C-alpha positions in Angstrom: 11.3 -16.5 -19.6 11.9 -13.0 -18.4 8.8 -11.8 -20.2 6.7 -14.5 -18.6 8.1 -13.6 -15.1 7.4 -9.9 -15.8 3.8 -10.7 -16.8 3.4 -12.8 -13.6 4.8 -10.0 -11.6 2.4 -7.4 -13.2 -0.6 -9.7 -12.5 0.4 -10.3 -8.9 0.9 -6.5 -8.4 -2.6 -5.8 -9.7 -4.2 -8.6 -7.5 -2.4 -7.6 -4.3 -4.4 -5.2 -2.1 -3.5 -4.1 1.4 -5.3 -2.1 4.1 -3.5 0.2 6.6 -4.8 2.6 9.1 -3.5 5.3 11.5 -4.9 7.0 14.5 -6.7 3.9 15.8 -8.6 3.6 12.6 -9.3 7.3 12.1 -7.8 7.1 8.7 -7.8 3.9 6.6 -6.3 3.4 3.2 -6.4 0.6 0.6 -3.4 0.2 -1.8 -2.7 -2.2 -4.6 0.7 -3.9 -5.3 1.6 -1.1 -7.7 1.4 1.3 -4.8 -1.7 3.0 -6.3 -4.1 4.2 -3.7 -7.5 2.6 -4.2 -9.4 4.3 -1.4 -9.0 6.7 1.6 -11.5 6.7 4.4 -11.5 9.3 7.1 -13.7 9.2 10.2 -15.9 12.2 10.2 -15.1 12.9 13.8 -11.5 13.6 12.8 -12.6 16.5 10.7 -14.8 17.9 13.4 -11.9 18.4 15.7 -10.4 20.9 13.3 -6.9 19.7 13.8 -5.9 19.6 10.1 -2.2 19.0 10.8 -2.9 15.9 12.9 -5.3 14.6 10.2 -2.6 15.2 7.5 -0.1 13.2 9.6 -2.5 10.3 10.0 -3.2 10.2 6.3 0.6 10.2 5.6 1.2 7.5 8.2 -1.5 5.3 6.8 -0.2 5.6 3.3 3.4 4.9 4.3 2.2 1.8 6.3 0.3 0.6 3.2 3.4 1.0 1.1 5.4 -1.0 3.6 2.8 -3.8 3.6 2.8 -3.9 -0.2 6.7 -4.3 -0.2 6.4 -7.1 2.4 3.6 -8.8 0.5 5.4 -8.6 -2.8 8.6 -9.9 -1.4 7.0 -12.8 0.4 4.7 -13.9 -2.5 7.3 -13.6 -5.2 10.4 -14.8 -3.3 12.9 -16.2 -5.7 11.5 -14.3 -8.7 12.7 -11.0 -7.1 16.3 -12.0 -7.8 15.9 -11.6 -11.6 13.6 -8.6 -11.4 14.9 -6.8 -8.3 15.6 -3.6 -10.3 11.9 -3.1 -10.8 11.4 -2.2 -7.1 
């Protein structure tokens, strides 16, 4: 039973994909349910400004938001299954 739940969890984590952005869409990231970054898009205008520190902050904010969205998506979609496998998160 536990092995089957684990396999379902792994499949769900692979299939879950979230998008998050920062700076009004200046930085957009895509992350899967395993919290692996799938893509990072940066508006070319952000690079032209030369404010590297602000760009770094936006990248970090977008990644952190994506991670929060993954947590929320996994909790809501797996619901009761989390009780038995809570140690994995």
